C-alpha positions, 0 to 999 in steps of 0.5 A: 499500499505504501508504494501506491503513495510513494509517487504521490508523496514525491509529486506533493513535495515537488509541488510544496518546494516550487513556487511557480507550480502549475496547479492544473498540471499538480491536480492532474498528476494526483489524479493519475497517481491516485486514480487513473494511471492511464490519464493523459495529463497533456490532453486535459492541460490542453483542453483547459487551455483552450477554456482559458483562451475563449475565457481570456477573449471574452473578458480581455476589455472587461473592467467592472468585477460584477459584470466579469463575474456574470460573463465568467458564469455565463461562459462556463455554466450556460455556453460550455455546460458545467454544472455541479453534481447534484445526483451525487454531489459527495462523490470523491470523483467530483475532486478529480479535475479530469472527472470534471472537465 
């Protein structure tokens, strides 16, 4: 059992020692170590980058924070269809970035 967590501990140590870490990459690496050994981390990084690029284009000129939040909400929830898990909110899989993207 300990061996399963050795890569996780190593990843965590590299995470906390580097102030310039990539949070998306680390979340996906943790998912890969804990639950999804065949996870293509780069594929999900690209998916998230595409979402970020489309958001950046939508908000580049927005100065009003309230309007900014409304644009972000519209884009994520209406345009891209993101939503909470109403059927099984506490399912641990809802914590893995690759499951919610």
